[in-house]
PASEBA-1860 file (N, C-alpha, C; in nm, 3 decimals):
! residues 303
1> XXXXXXXX> -1.491/0.737/-1.118/-1.330/0.654/-1.032/-1.194/0.730/-1.211 ~ -1.138/0.704/-1.186/-1.002/0.737/-1.247/-0.980/0.648/-1.291 ~ -1.020/0.555/-1.327/-1.046/0.473/-1.458/-1.092/0.356/-1.390 ~ -1.107/0.278/-1.552/-1.206/0.144/-1.481/-1.168/0.043/-1.390 ~ -0.987/0.018/-1.387/-0.961/-0.044/-1.288/-0.887/0.008/-1.203 ~ -0.931/0.104/-1.158/-0.875/0.208/-0.985/-0.988/0.134/-0.878 ~ -0.928/0.146/-0.826/-0.902/0.087/-0.659/-0.988/0.225/-0.554 ~ -1.061/0.316/-0.599/-1.123/0.491/-0.481/-1.144/0.362/-0.369
9> XXXXXXXX> -1.067/0.489/-0.289/-1.052/0.460/-0.092/-1.216/0.458/-0.082 ~ -1.225/0.394/-0.011/-1.344/0.377/0.016/-1.393/0.359/0.194 ~ -1.460/0.527/0.235/-1.454/0.535/0.378/-1.491/0.435/0.432 ~ -1.470/0.450/0.545/-1.565/0.318/0.615/-1.643/0.403/0.727 ~ -1.714/0.346/0.776/-1.885/0.347/0.836/-1.771/0.409/1.007 ~ -1.798/0.445/1.011/-1.755/0.488/1.221/-1.897/0.401/1.259 ~ -1.822/0.317/1.393/-1.881/0.261/1.455/-1.902/0.344/1.639 ~ -2.018/0.418/1.632/-2.041/0.429/1.807/-2.105/0.362/1.862
17> XXXXXXXX> -2.040/0.365/2.031/-2.184/0.321/2.131/-2.282/0.418/2.190 ~ -2.346/0.511/2.010/-2.415/0.609/2.029/-2.550/0.469/2.014 ~ -2.645/0.532/2.117/-2.811/0.478/2.151/-2.782/0.375/2.270 ~ -2.653/0.359/2.316/-2.635/0.273/2.444/-2.646/0.304/2.492 ~ -2.736/0.429/2.556/-2.705/0.557/2.658/-2.702/0.506/2.772 ~ -2.614/0.576/2.893/-2.627/0.568/2.944/-2.690/0.562/3.145 ~ -2.733/0.489/3.206/-2.835/0.455/3.324/-2.848/0.625/3.381 ~ -2.874/0.626/3.470/-2.877/0.710/3.523/-2.780/0.679/3.662
25> XXXXXXXX> -2.634/0.816/3.738/-2.607/0.790/3.761/-2.621/0.806/3.902 ~ -2.579/0.782/4.036/-2.625/0.764/4.160/-2.624/0.939/4.186 ~ -2.773/0.931/4.263/-2.799/1.085/4.253/-2.688/1.180/4.384 ~ -2.642/1.372/4.382/-2.535/1.345/4.406/-2.638/1.480/4.521 ~ -2.761/1.397/4.539/-2.870/1.541/4.633/-2.828/1.469/4.808 ~ -2.822/1.577/4.907/-2.781/1.593/5.025/-2.875/1.484/5.097 ~ -2.793/1.428/5.182/-2.879/1.307/5.221/-3.015/1.391/5.328 ~ -3.126/1.366/5.349/-3.222/1.438/5.431/-3.173/1.378/5.550
33> XXXXXXXX> -3.245/1.529/5.670/-3.267/1.492/5.738/-3.370/1.502/5.904 ~ -3.470/1.505/5.812/-3.591/1.480/5.852/-3.740/1.494/5.750 ~ -3.865/1.419/5.772/-3.932/1.423/5.688/-3.918/1.483/5.581 ~ -3.965/1.679/5.609/-3.943/1.741/5.495/-3.835/1.710/5.413 ~ -3.719/1.685/5.452/-3.542/1.699/5.392/-3.562/1.577/5.261 ~ -3.627/1.489/5.376/-3.686/1.313/5.302/-3.763/1.333/5.172 ~ -3.842/1.448/5.209/-3.970/1.465/5.055/-3.915/1.541/4.905 ~ -3.766/1.658/4.976/-3.741/1.757/4.956/-3.637/1.665/4.834
41> XXXXXXXX> -3.550/1.567/4.875/-3.495/1.444/4.837/-3.478/1.371/4.729 ~ -3.663/1.303/4.695/-3.733/1.210/4.681/-3.767/1.326/4.498 ~ -3.860/1.428/4.542/-3.883/1.512/4.467/-3.763/1.539/4.356 ~ -3.620/1.606/4.383/-3.567/1.608/4.354/-3.477/1.504/4.231 ~ -3.509/1.380/4.335/-3.473/1.256/4.247/-3.506/1.285/4.150 ~ -3.679/1.215/4.129/-3.792/1.203/4.082/-3.695/1.321/3.952 ~ -3.731/1.503/3.958/-3.733/1.498/3.855/-3.595/1.509/3.761 ~ -3.505/1.435/3.798/-3.333/1.455/3.745/-3.388/1.268/3.673
49> XXXXXXXX> -3.420/1.180/3.735/-3.508/1.125/3.693/-3.586/1.167/3.537 ~ -3.657/1.246/3.557/-3.745/1.273/3.445/-3.662/1.331/3.345 ~ -3.611/1.427/3.347/-3.502/1.463/3.296/-3.376/1.376/3.225 ~ -3.373/1.288/3.278/-3.234/1.204/3.236/-3.352/1.053/3.052 ~ -3.490/1.084/3.173/-3.538/0.949/3.056/-3.601/1.069/2.893 ~ -3.639/1.231/2.961/-3.613/1.319/2.784/-3.561/1.327/2.783 ~ -3.438/1.327/2.778/-3.321/1.343/2.730/-3.287/1.238/2.674 ~ -3.349/1.127/2.721/-3.247/1.003/2.613/-3.377/1.035/2.558
57> XXXXXXXX> -3.526/1.041/2.545/-3.634/0.990/2.459/-3.578/1.111/2.358 ~ -3.589/1.188/2.400/-3.524/1.355/2.270/-3.424/1.249/2.190 ~ -3.349/1.247/2.238/-3.175/1.208/2.136/-3.263/1.044/2.021 ~ -3.336/0.950/2.102/-3.360/0.881/2.042/-3.471/0.937/1.877 ~ -3.569/1.024/1.905/-3.599/1.081/1.808/-3.572/1.225/1.764 ~ -3.442/1.191/1.709/-3.320/1.239/1.706/-3.305/1.404/1.732 ~ -3.419/1.449/1.833/-3.408/1.554/1.850/-3.297/1.601/1.989 ~ -3.142/1.568/1.924/-3.064/1.595/1.930/-3.007/1.722/1.980
65> XXXXXXXX> -3.002/1.858/1.953/-2.943/1.953/2.044/-3.058/1.913/2.158 ~ -3.170/1.931/2.142/-3.256/1.963/2.243/-3.188/1.811/2.408 ~ -3.168/1.679/2.323/-3.130/1.610/2.439/-3.044/1.722/2.543 ~ -2.929/1.761/2.383/-2.757/1.813/2.472/-2.860/1.970/2.575 ~ -2.928/1.986/2.539/-3.010/2.118/2.621/-2.997/2.063/2.767 ~ -3.120/1.899/2.799/-3.057/1.866/2.931/-2.982/1.821/2.994 ~ -2.952/1.787/2.924/-2.810/1.674/2.990/-2.679/1.836/3.009 ~ -2.688/1.944/3.008/-2.630/2.001/3.007/-2.688/2.091/3.133
73> XXXXXXXX> -2.799/2.109/3.099/-2.864/2.185/3.253/-2.839/2.064/3.396 ~ -2.888/1.888/3.363/-2.792/1.833/3.441/-2.621/1.830/3.553 ~ -2.548/1.857/3.352/-2.448/1.924/3.450/-2.379/1.969/3.547 ~ -2.481/2.070/3.505/-2.474/2.245/3.597/-2.566/2.211/3.684 ~ -2.631/2.174/3.720/-2.657/2.128/3.822/-2.566/2.003/3.922 ~ -2.481/2.008/3.836/-2.404/1.867/3.943/-2.486/1.712/3.934 ~ -2.573/1.771/3.862/-2.621/1.555/3.913/-2.668/1.524/3.750 ~ -2.557/1.361/3.833/-2.576/1.299/3.723/-2.424/1.280/3.576
81> XXXXXXXX> -2.287/1.391/3.653/-2.244/1.430/3.549/-2.190/1.312/3.456 ~ -2.107/1.247/3.510/-2.066/1.158/3.458/-2.138/1.097/3.347 ~ -2.259/1.002/3.338/-2.354/0.940/3.240/-2.382/1.112/3.110 ~ -2.411/1.246/3.184/-2.453/1.325/3.112/-2.344/1.336/2.971 ~ -2.183/1.352/3.078/-2.099/1.379/2.964/-2.074/1.306/2.899 ~ -2.133/1.171/2.920/-2.109/1.072/2.836/-2.219/1.090/2.745 ~ -2.295/1.040/2.740/-2.394/1.104/2.680/-2.391/1.204/2.542 ~ -2.333/1.292/2.625/-2.390/1.456/2.570/-2.230/1.427/2.509
89> XXXXXXXX> -2.108/1.346/2.511/-1.999/1.322/2.380/-2.128/1.293/2.282 ~ -2.091/1.145/2.306/-2.186/1.078/2.228/-2.289/1.190/2.093 ~ -2.338/1.257/2.190/-2.430/1.359/2.069/-2.348/1.478/2.004 ~ -2.252/1.571/2.090/-2.172/1.615/2.004/-2.139/1.536/1.797 ~ -2.098/1.360/1.877/-2.030/1.269/1.812/-2.068/1.300/1.652 ~ -2.306/1.240/1.665/-2.335/1.241/1.575/-2.368/1.422/1.488 ~ -2.363/1.474/1.606/-2.397/1.587/1.520/-2.244/1.702/1.453 ~ -2.149/1.583/1.481/-1.967/1.639/1.369/-1.929/1.800/1.491
97> XXXXXXXX> -1.928/1.809/1.601/-1.909/1.926/1.714/-1.800/1.861/1.752 ~ -1.695/1.845/1.652/-1.534/1.709/1.798/-1.503/1.803/1.862 ~ -1.421/1.935/1.871/-1.368/1.996/1.973/-1.477/2.044/2.069 ~ -1.645/1.979/2.040/-1.648/2.018/2.192/-1.629/1.941/2.254 ~ -1.669/1.787/2.207/-1.690/1.604/2.194/-1.531/1.607/2.274 ~ -1.379/1.636/2.238/-1.297/1.683/2.304/-1.301/1.723/2.407 ~ -1.366/1.856/2.467/-1.306/1.924/2.587/-1.391/1.849/2.646 ~ -1.552/1.749/2.650/-1.610/1.684/2.793/-1.515/1.560/2.765
105> XXXXXXXX> -1.487/1.476/2.691/-1.416/1.364/2.669/-1.274/1.401/2.836 ~ -1.231/1.551/2.785/-1.073/1.560/2.880/-1.188/1.591/3.041 ~ -1.278/1.652/3.059/-1.302/1.695/3.146/-1.436/1.513/3.219 ~ -1.473/1.447/3.142/-1.479/1.300/3.131/-1.352/1.218/3.282 ~ -1.276/1.232/3.160/-1.139/1.204/3.201/-1.037/1.248/3.324 ~ -1.114/1.314/3.400/-1.071/1.455/3.512/-1.160/1.367/3.632 ~ -1.269/1.293/3.592/-1.405/1.252/3.650/-1.333/1.168/3.715 ~ -1.287/1.057/3.605/-1.308/0.896/3.606/-1.122/0.896/3.670
113> XXXXXXXX> -1.015/0.960/3.664/-0.887/0.921/3.680/-0.961/0.936/3.876 ~ -0.855/0.790/3.887/-0.744/0.710/3.771/-0.789/0.579/3.730 ~ -0.880/0.623/3.759/-0.905/0.540/3.676/-0.999/0.499/3.523 ~ -0.989/0.556/3.453/-1.056/0.634/3.320/-1.099/0.533/3.243 ~ -1.241/0.481/3.235/-1.308/0.325/3.167/-1.277/0.331/3.029 ~ -1.276/0.233/2.925/-1.212/0.220/2.850/-1.327/0.288/2.756 ~ -1.530/0.287/2.763/-1.581/0.347/2.697/-1.513/0.522/2.654 ~ -1.427/0.492/2.719/-1.406/0.730/2.710/-1.285/0.709/2.688
121> XXXXXXXX> -1.150/0.595/2.648/-1.138/0.585/2.510/-1.102/0.531/2.405 ~ -1.195/0.453/2.425/-1.300/0.482/2.282/-1.364/0.566/2.239 ~ -1.485/0.663/2.289/-1.475/0.810/2.234/-1.366/0.903/2.193 ~ -1.335/0.884/2.311/-1.192/0.977/2.223/-1.079/0.935/2.081 ~ -1.085/0.837/2.156/-0.983/0.812/2.039/-1.072/0.856/1.886 ~ -1.198/0.799/1.861/-1.308/0.814/1.740/-1.314/0.977/1.747 ~ -1.324/1.016/1.847/-1.254/1.206/1.840/-1.185/1.236/1.778 ~ -1.062/1.152/1.783/-0.892/1.189/1.789/-0.891/1.157/1.630
129> XXXXXXXX> -0.984/1.098/1.639/-0.972/1.078/1.455/-1.020/1.123/1.374 ~ -1.135/1.186/1.359/-1.184/1.298/1.373/-1.089/1.427/1.352 ~ -1.050/1.473/1.380/-0.995/1.551/1.369/-0.822/1.556/1.384 ~ -0.826/1.411/1.292/-0.713/1.409/1.242/-0.539/1.321/1.301 ~ -0.559/1.395/1.458/-0.451/1.280/1.519/-0.432/1.189/1.528 ~ -0.391/1.129/1.448/-0.398/0.946/1.372/-0.329/0.915/1.481 ~ -0.203/0.952/1.590/-0.053/0.944/1.716/-0.147/0.914/1.780 ~ -0.264/1.004/1.834/-0.367/1.035/1.976/-0.411/0.955/1.994
137> XXXXXXXX> -0.507/0.925/1.850/-0.596/0.820/1.819/-0.585/0.734/1.811 ~ -0.484/0.656/1.828/-0.417/0.571/1.822/-0.372/0.436/1.947 ~ -0.322/0.562/2.044/-0.305/0.546/2.194/-0.416/0.484/2.236 ~ -0.507/0.602/2.235/-0.618/0.578/2.246/-0.700/0.470/2.265 ~ -0.745/0.430/2.150/-0.800/0.286/2.095/-0.705/0.183/2.195 ~ -0.533/0.186/2.220/-0.517/0.064/2.297/-0.516/0.093/2.413 ~ -0.517/0.176/2.431/-0.510/0.161/2.658/-0.704/0.103/2.669 ~ -0.716/0.143/2.561/-0.908/0.103/2.516/-0.904/-0.030/2.560
145> XXXXXXXX> -0.817/-0.150/2.453/-0.807/-0.216/2.415/-0.718/-0.317/2.560 ~ -0.694/-0.229/2.583/-0.563/-0.326/2.752/-0.661/-0.317/2.816 ~ -0.796/-0.290/2.862/-0.904/-0.308/2.948/-0.958/-0.438/2.862 ~ -1.016/-0.429/2.763/-1.130/-0.506/2.745/-1.074/-0.523/2.562 ~ -1.212/-0.637/2.525/-1.123/-0.648/2.391/-1.280/-0.602/2.283 ~ -1.322/-0.486/2.316/-1.476/-0.475/2.286/-1.394/-0.423/2.158 ~ -1.567/-0.538/2.094/-1.512/-0.516/1.898/-1.496/-0.344/1.801 ~ -1.631/-0.226/1.873/-1.601/-0.101/1.845/-1.504/-0.090/1.845
153> XXXXXXXX> -1.361/-0.104/1.975/-1.218/-0.071/1.956/-1.181/-0.077/1.811 ~ -1.205/-0.169/1.749/-1.120/-0.281/1.657/-1.195/-0.212/1.593 ~ -1.350/-0.232/1.561/-1.348/-0.135/1.393/-1.307/-0.029/1.413 ~ -1.314/0.029/1.507/-1.271/0.278/1.476/-1.144/0.288/1.466 ~ -1.026/0.113/1.596/-0.940/0.157/1.434/-0.928/0.146/1.378 ~ -0.903/0.059/1.290/-0.960/0.007/1.152/-0.967/0.122/1.033 ~ -1.022/0.198/1.089/-1.083/0.368/1.023/-0.944/0.439/1.022 ~ -0.865/0.465/1.186/-0.749/0.506/1.183/-0.635/0.420/1.088
161> XXXXXXXX> -0.621/0.315/1.115/-0.503/0.230/1.052/-0.529/0.253/0.888 ~ -0.734/0.302/0.831/-0.739/0.325/0.687/-0.716/0.470/0.627 ~ -0.735/0.590/0.720/-0.668/0.661/0.730/-0.545/0.716/0.748 ~ -0.448/0.634/0.752/-0.315/0.708/0.746/-0.197/0.581/0.694 ~ -0.287/0.444/0.618/-0.277/0.449/0.475/-0.224/0.207/0.526 ~ -0.283/0.219/0.617/-0.190/0.087/0.722/-0.284/-0.026/0.644 ~ -0.346/-0.085/0.528/-0.419/-0.095/0.438/-0.484/-0.324/0.512 ~ -0.298/-0.330/0.537/-0.320/-0.404/0.593/-0.384/-0.500/0.755
169> XXXXXXXX> -0.314/-0.379/0.819/-0.399/-0.387/0.936/-0.467/-0.310/0.975 ~ -0.586/-0.189/0.892/-0.734/-0.183/0.919/-0.854/-0.366/0.931 ~ -0.742/-0.403/0.833/-0.831/-0.569/0.787/-0.771/-0.676/0.862 ~ -0.681/-0.625/0.980/-0.671/-0.725/1.036/-0.698/-0.734/1.145 ~ -0.708/-0.594/1.214/-0.890/-0.514/1.305/-0.958/-0.543/1.290 ~ -0.998/-0.550/1.140/-1.235/-0.530/1.070/-1.235/-0.690/1.094 ~ -1.145/-0.791/1.133/-1.126/-0.960/1.106/-1.141/-0.955/1.288 ~ -1.099/-0.950/1.315/-1.129/-0.929/1.481/-1.266/-0.857/1.560
177> XXXXXXXX> -1.275/-0.855/1.485/-1.344/-0.749/1.516/-1.535/-0.841/1.507 ~ -1.513/-0.857/1.451/-1.617/-1.001/1.273/-1.616/-1.114/1.449 ~ -1.497/-1.086/1.430/-1.483/-1.266/1.497/-1.523/-1.251/1.642 ~ -1.530/-1.119/1.669/-1.543/-1.088/1.837/-1.757/-1.114/1.829 ~ -1.739/-1.000/1.739/-1.892/-0.985/1.719/-1.986/-0.955/1.629 ~ -1.978/-1.072/1.477/-2.001/-1.028/1.355/-2.173/-0.940/1.345 ~ -2.134/-0.778/1.314/-2.248/-0.741/1.321/-2.240/-0.695/1.144 ~ -2.276/-0.634/1.068/-2.316/-0.568/0.954/-2.216/-0.457/0.852
185> XXXXXXXX> -2.237/-0.396/1.044/-2.167/-0.280/0.976/-1.988/-0.283/0.975 ~ -1.916/-0.386/1.088/-1.802/-0.455/1.037/-1.792/-0.540/0.924 ~ -1.876/-0.645/0.880/-1.848/-0.650/0.759/-1.835/-0.593/0.596 ~ -1.976/-0.519/0.670/-1.928/-0.410/0.554/-1.775/-0.328/0.511 ~ -1.752/-0.293/0.616/-1.604/-0.222/0.693/-1.518/-0.326/0.620 ~ -1.515/-0.390/0.698/-1.417/-0.539/0.604/-1.441/-0.551/0.423 ~ -1.557/-0.589/0.381/-1.531/-0.543/0.214/-1.531/-0.432/0.208 ~ -1.507/-0.293/0.311/-1.398/-0.239/0.176/-1.363/-0.229/0.248
193> XXXXXXXX> -1.242/-0.287/0.301/-1.074/-0.278/0.283/-1.045/-0.375/0.182 ~ -1.141/-0.448/0.154/-1.084/-0.581/0.072/-1.073/-0.545/-0.049 ~ -1.220/-0.451/-0.100/-1.201/-0.400/-0.197/-1.117/-0.314/-0.270 ~ -1.055/-0.185/-0.188/-0.949/-0.168/-0.173/-0.785/-0.220/-0.125 ~ -0.736/-0.373/-0.094/-0.609/-0.449/-0.140/-0.684/-0.462/-0.282 ~ -0.757/-0.565/-0.391/-0.839/-0.614/-0.491/-0.878/-0.684/-0.453 ~ -0.855/-0.782/-0.287/-0.902/-0.913/-0.283/-1.077/-0.873/-0.327 ~ -1.146/-0.910/-0.420/-1.271/-0.871/-0.434/-1.376/-1.013/-0.405
201> XXXXXXXX> -1.281/-1.153/-0.406/-1.372/-1.268/-0.367/-1.350/-1.238/-0.256 ~ -1.332/-1.188/-0.115/-1.307/-1.205/0.034/-1.406/-1.085/0.027 ~ -1.399/-1.030/-0.066/-1.504/-0.866/-0.074/-1.649/-0.927/-0.109 ~ -1.640/-1.055/-0.173/-1.818/-1.080/-0.227/-1.880/-1.176/-0.112 ~ -1.791/-1.234/-0.054/-1.825/-1.364/0.103/-1.823/-1.235/0.174 ~ -1.764/-1.109/0.223/-1.867/-1.080/0.361/-1.953/-0.983/0.309 ~ -1.937/-0.939/0.190/-2.081/-0.889/0.164/-2.225/-0.961/0.176 ~ -2.218/-1.062/0.122/-2.347/-1.126/0.112/-2.343/-1.194/0.239
209> XXXXXXXX> -2.257/-1.194/0.359/-2.284/-1.284/0.515/-2.354/-1.145/0.563 ~ -2.265/-1.018/0.542/-2.352/-0.859/0.630/-2.562/-0.881/0.542 ~ -2.552/-0.872/0.370/-2.713/-0.882/0.365/-2.770/-0.968/0.377 ~ -2.678/-1.074/0.383/-2.766/-1.201/0.519/-2.824/-1.117/0.652 ~ -2.769/-1.098/0.734/-2.794/-0.977/0.876/-2.907/-0.859/0.825 ~ -2.867/-0.815/0.686/-2.958/-0.688/0.675/-2.962/-0.657/0.487 ~ -3.093/-0.727/0.468/-3.082/-0.722/0.328/-3.111/-0.554/0.328 ~ -3.153/-0.544/0.373/-3.169/-0.372/0.319/-3.067/-0.221/0.302
217> XXXXXXXX> -2.946/-0.285/0.339/-2.883/-0.201/0.353/-2.849/-0.199/0.187 ~ -2.875/-0.054/0.184/-2.806/-0.074/0.000/-2.670/0.000/-0.055 ~ -2.563/0.049/0.035/-2.444/0.075/0.052/-2.365/-0.106/0.012 ~ -2.405/-0.141/0.084/-2.409/-0.320/0.103/-2.368/-0.368/-0.080 ~ -2.532/-0.337/-0.120/-2.531/-0.419/-0.265/-2.401/-0.307/-0.355 ~ -2.440/-0.179/-0.349/-2.327/-0.168/-0.427/-2.200/-0.179/-0.436 ~ -2.093/-0.158/-0.278/-2.012/-0.264/-0.260/-1.990/-0.352/-0.334 ~ -2.099/-0.457/-0.293/-2.123/-0.617/-0.396/-2.121/-0.558/-0.549
225> XXXXXXXX> -2.174/-0.494/-0.584/-2.186/-0.469/-0.769/-2.075/-0.435/-0.804 ~ -1.949/-0.342/-0.716/-1.806/-0.249/-0.825/-1.748/-0.427/-0.853 ~ -1.713/-0.466/-0.699/-1.661/-0.632/-0.675/-1.668/-0.728/-0.824 ~ -1.835/-0.705/-0.783/-1.865/-0.790/-0.926/-1.750/-0.747/-1.057 ~ -1.816/-0.595/-1.082/-1.762/-0.552/-1.177/-1.603/-0.563/-1.184 ~ -1.526/-0.579/-1.057/-1.373/-0.567/-1.099/-1.339/-0.708/-1.156 ~ -1.491/-0.819/-1.127/-1.417/-0.912/-1.120/-1.518/-1.036/-1.242 ~ -1.575/-0.949/-1.284/-1.613/-0.954/-1.451/-1.716/-1.013/-1.501
233> XXXXXXXX> -1.828/-0.998/-1.323/-1.906/-1.035/-1.364/-2.073/-0.904/-1.406 ~ -2.026/-0.903/-1.510/-2.089/-0.723/-1.547/-2.232/-0.721/-1.435 ~ -2.342/-0.865/-1.528/-2.464/-0.875/-1.488/-2.490/-0.892/-1.383 ~ -2.430/-1.001/-1.260/-2.430/-0.950/-1.148/-2.411/-0.835/-1.119 ~ -2.373/-0.782/-1.158/-2.318/-0.618/-1.043/-2.392/-0.538/-1.119 ~ -2.493/-0.520/-1.276/-2.574/-0.441/-1.263/-2.733/-0.470/-1.204 ~ -2.704/-0.569/-1.146/-2.866/-0.605/-1.064/-2.833/-0.545/-0.960 ~ -2.724/-0.572/-0.835/-2.717/-0.552/-0.747/-2.726/-0.372/-0.698
241> XXXXXXXX> -2.656/-0.307/-0.839/-2.684/-0.168/-0.825/-2.832/-0.060/-0.876 ~ -2.923/-0.147/-0.897/-3.035/-0.169/-0.955/-3.132/-0.167/-0.782 ~ -3.077/-0.278/-0.723/-3.149/-0.258/-0.623/-3.100/-0.183/-0.507 ~ -2.972/-0.130/-0.488/-2.925/-0.089/-0.434/-2.991/0.062/-0.503 ~ -3.041/0.153/-0.602/-3.103/0.262/-0.655/-3.249/0.211/-0.613 ~ -3.305/0.162/-0.607/-3.490/0.094/-0.571/-3.456/0.177/-0.474 ~ -3.388/0.070/-0.369/-3.350/0.123/-0.184/-3.323/0.306/-0.134 ~ -3.282/0.362/-0.184/-3.211/0.473/-0.228/-3.173/0.489/-0.333
249> XXXXXXXX> -3.171/0.577/-0.378/-3.191/0.674/-0.545/-3.147/0.728/-0.559 ~ -3.033/0.746/-0.445/-2.904/0.968/-0.396/-2.807/0.902/-0.391 ~ -2.770/0.729/-0.466/-2.599/0.710/-0.438/-2.529/0.724/-0.584 ~ -2.438/0.822/-0.614/-2.387/0.849/-0.727/-2.274/0.788/-0.770 ~ -2.218/0.653/-0.657/-2.176/0.552/-0.687/-2.290/0.426/-0.785 ~ -2.341/0.375/-0.742/-2.399/0.343/-0.812/-2.444/0.355/-0.964 ~ -2.494/0.440/-0.932/-2.566/0.500/-1.113/-2.369/0.487/-1.153 ~ -2.257/0.521/-1.158/-2.166/0.553/-1.186/-2.057/0.400/-1.234
257> XXXXXXXX> -2.098/0.291/-1.136/-2.085/0.139/-1.149/-2.145/0.072/-1.320 ~ -2.252/0.133/-1.216/-2.347/0.116/-1.289/-2.360/0.115/-1.477 ~ -2.365/0.203/-1.473/-2.288/0.327/-1.672/-2.165/0.227/-1.672 ~ -2.032/0.213/-1.594/-1.967/0.144/-1.658/-1.995/-0.026/-1.641 ~ -2.066/-0.047/-1.625/-2.107/-0.229/-1.650/-2.153/-0.212/-1.734 ~ -2.249/-0.169/-1.746/-2.342/-0.145/-1.902/-2.282/-0.074/-2.041 ~ -2.200/0.030/-2.046/-2.055/0.013/-2.138/-1.996/-0.142/-2.114 ~ -1.918/-0.143/-2.058/-1.881/-0.288/-2.060/-1.917/-0.386/-2.183
265> XXXXXXXX> -2.049/-0.360/-2.128/-2.166/-0.515/-2.220/-2.186/-0.421/-2.357 ~ -2.128/-0.361/-2.446/-2.152/-0.236/-2.560/-2.302/-0.279/-2.527 ~ -2.361/-0.129/-2.416/-2.471/-0.142/-2.414/-2.426/0.082/-2.413 ~ -2.371/0.180/-2.431/-2.310/0.285/-2.405/-2.482/0.340/-2.388 ~ -2.569/0.351/-2.497/-2.666/0.469/-2.454/-2.692/0.436/-2.360 ~ -2.768/0.299/-2.255/-2.724/0.342/-2.114/-2.701/0.359/-2.055 ~ -2.548/0.283/-2.066/-2.469/0.319/-1.974/-2.484/0.472/-1.994 ~ -2.417/0.572/-2.090/-2.489/0.745/-2.073/-2.572/0.803/-1.971
273> XXXXXXXX> -2.657/0.724/-1.982/-2.850/0.776/-1.869/-2.812/0.758/-1.796 ~ -2.673/0.694/-1.695/-2.685/0.627/-1.595/-2.586/0.726/-1.573 ~ -2.461/0.776/-1.633/-2.330/0.812/-1.560/-2.402/0.985/-1.583 ~ -2.440/0.973/-1.655/-2.543/1.114/-1.654/-2.609/1.161/-1.526 ~ -2.653/1.050/-1.443/-2.703/1.041/-1.291/-2.595/1.088/-1.208 ~ -2.525/0.940/-1.232/-2.416/0.985/-1.143/-2.341/1.146/-1.156 ~ -2.323/1.177/-1.266/-2.264/1.278/-1.271/-2.387/1.400/-1.230 ~ -2.462/1.423/-1.147/-2.581/1.492/-1.153/-2.546/1.481/-0.977
281> XXXXXXXX> -2.591/1.331/-0.926/-2.524/1.315/-0.795/-2.379/1.408/-0.681 ~ -2.294/1.387/-0.800/-2.191/1.389/-0.763/-2.165/1.528/-0.755 ~ -2.227/1.614/-0.907/-2.203/1.737/-0.850/-2.230/1.826/-0.746 ~ -2.392/1.715/-0.672/-2.558/1.751/-0.569/-2.394/1.741/-0.516 ~ -2.395/1.643/-0.496/-2.279/1.693/-0.326/-2.147/1.777/-0.372 ~ -2.074/1.819/-0.384/-1.999/1.878/-0.468/-1.864/1.846/-0.459 ~ -1.857/1.716/-0.480/-1.747/1.617/-0.487/-1.724/1.656/-0.664 ~ -1.624/1.716/-0.687/-1.577/1.782/-0.866/-1.448/1.704/-0.895
289> XXXXXXXX> -1.412/1.630/-0.828/-1.322/1.516/-0.892/-1.385/1.327/-0.920 ~ -1.489/1.339/-0.853/-1.544/1.272/-0.897/-1.664/1.285/-0.991 ~ -1.745/1.452/-1.003/-1.835/1.493/-1.125/-1.715/1.501/-1.226 ~ -1.623/1.549/-1.261/-1.518/1.547/-1.355/-1.479/1.385/-1.412 ~ -1.437/1.312/-1.390/-1.394/1.203/-1.408/-1.581/1.150/-1.500 ~ -1.679/1.123/-1.510/-1.750/1.125/-1.544/-1.741/1.182/-1.625 ~ -1.719/1.326/-1.603/-1.784/1.431/-1.740/-1.749/1.351/-1.843 ~ -1.561/1.313/-1.761/-1.467/1.243/-1.864/-1.528/1.114/-1.984
297> XXXXXXX> -1.589/1.032/-1.942/-1.633/0.936/-1.992/-1.719/0.966/-2.039 ~ -1.809/1.040/-2.007/-1.954/1.011/-2.138/-1.861/1.181/-2.305 ~ -1.741/1.255/-2.195/-1.732/1.279/-2.307/-1.559/1.168/-2.449 ~ -1.566/1.091/-2.362/-1.464/0.972/-2.462/-1.569/0.838/-2.497 ~ -1.700/0.832/-2.427/-1.823/0.787/-2.575/-1.877/0.811/-2.652 ~ -1.832/0.938/-2.640/-1.898/0.983/-2.790/-1.803/1.073/-2.909 ~ -1.718/0.986/-2.852/-1.554/1.079/-2.975/-1.550/0.951/-3.112
END
């Protein structure tokens, strides 16, 4: 971080509707006119259902491109087009293919007109945010909220507000999301915003709630440790960083602040050990700014 007293930006975690895949849309096969036609329709419907289930299975197993291939096949054949587009959009978001997701969202919007669904606006807002079109992202989230008060909309609109520098509005949206449906991710995001705003006690309260719901979430331990650090509770901060590292040893910020906490307790040799680890991880992530900051700290500690 830039200095011991700095409040670095904490990127909120995107909350998607991914994995809540739509069921099959009504079949579009022609109506049967005789016994043979009925049998053909039934076989076609069974085939499409099997493909849909296979796409779902592949996606759940992490085989995103295979799932995309199957949904693309269904779309090409004109079967379950709306559901397949909806699912393919989410898959594109997972693999960060935002222009492809936006193209599918445009197609989905055309199908749903004049009554575009709230979830379509939600996914469009997420996509436009990733493409840094913040005004249009906000417009789509507002359109989604005009239909229902989905906590995912508030949680994702908060990310746009954060990216736009409106931390007060981001905090208000996340509080609303938590009020509607308490989830570890929303609580973590709320705490991250409160950390940025210097509200460290409030940050701790929400992280305690998040960890009560999901005790195996290492970023929450890291963030709680950072808030403890800024409150001067260095021993408690060290405990959180060690716990975070035991679950996920790949978090450079955890080692960074562990080193700062040890330095604050006048334990420079131990501090340098963890700061060097943070520098290695930052370098591995190609995070040049953080790498240089840690190296400067290490240089000063030896001067």
